[in-house]
N, C-alpha and C positions, 0 to 999 in steps of 0.2 A: 518376406515381412518378418524374416527372423532379424535381419536388422536391424530394423526397427525396435528391436528388443535388447541389445547394445548399442543403442545409443542412451549416452545421458543426459539428462535432463540441465538445459544452462541454467546455469544457475547466479547471483547474485554478483555485480566487480561492485567488492568493495575500493575503494579509494581512502586517504588517510582524512579527507575530506566528508567523506557520512562514512566511516567506518564507526563511529561509538550512534550515529541509527541501527546499521545491523546489531552491534552489538545492543543495542537493547532492543529489538525483536528477539535474539537469544535469549535473553533477558524476559519475556515473556512483555514486554507494552511500548510504547507506542513513544515515541523522542521525537522533539522538533529542535531547531533551530528558531530562538526569539532575540530578535536586537536587542544591543542594553540601552542604544540610545532611544530609538520612536519605539522600540517594543512591540512591532510585530512580528507576529510568528513567520515563519521560514519555510517552504520546502519547493525546492528537491535543495542538499545540503550545497552550501555556497561558504565561502571564503570572505564576502560581506555581504550585507542587505542591501535587499536590491530596491526598495521604498526608501532607503535617505542614503545606502552608501556609505556609513560606518561598518567598520568593520569589525567589532567586538561583538561576539555573538554567543549565545550560551545554549546549548545542550541543556530542554527540561521536559520532566513527564508530562507525555500530553493527553486529553481524555481519549481517546480509543474512538469514538462517536466522531459521525457528521450524516447529513443526508447524501443521498445516493444521485448526480445531477442529472446526468448520461452513461449510457450502456448498451454497451453489444454483445450478441450471442457466441458465440466465435464457433460454427462447423469445422472450417481446417484452421487448422494449428500454422503459425509462421513458423516452427521451427518444429521437425519432426518427432521431436523426444515426446510432444506432448498432445499429439495426430491422439494416440490414445485414450486422449482424456475430454476429450471433446464430445458432444457440446460441454463448453464453460462460456459464463458471462464475467467481460472487463468491464468494469466501470468508470466513472470518475466519480468520489466523493468531496463532496464540500466538507471539511474536517470542522468542528466547535472551534476551536482555533482560528481559523480561515483559509488556512491553505487550501489546496485543493492536491487530490493523488489519485492517479492510473494504479488501482490493484483489481484483483478476481474478487467477485463476485458470486457468494453464497446464498444462493436464492432463484430458487427454482420461475423460470423465465416465465411462467402466469402468474405470478405474485411482484414483478416488475413493479417501480411504478416512481417517479418523478417525484421525489423528498422526503423516499422512503427511509425512516430512522432506519440508520446501519452501524455495527459496531465491530470495530477491532478482535479477528480472531486467529490466533497463531497458528499457520499450518505445516507439514514439513511434505515438503516437496524432494522427496530422493531425504538430502542429507544437509539440507536449508531450510530453517524454520522462514515461510516468507509469510506477510501484513496481508490475510484477503478478508473481508471483507463481511459479515451478512448481518438478517435482519433482527433490531435493536430488542431485546426481552424487553417484552411492556410488564413496569416494575405500579404495584400497589399502592 
């Protein structure tokens, strides 16, 4: 058991293409690429648009809001360092801008529903800020 305490949580792998995404998360907001030609939003970060294959993409601030499409409650982590955090929820969030992303969902299992409105919350996991999603706060 003491071996698990010495295992550090795996962090994101930033590449030259994804670096602006991770910099925006570190700054506290979500940024996505948008194609300058067809204006489609893109996630995951790429060198060209998967819709029209144009290679002019611009990083833009995104809303950080979306709807939960599907989820899974993880009881047995894929990496030993995550085991102490089980159970946790991962899900696919359809962002308001269009793309979907796989992420941690900070919602109790009994409150999980399809199309649940969610919003991004930056969580510090080890030394890495990561984009997690929580239930969207209702505004009057």
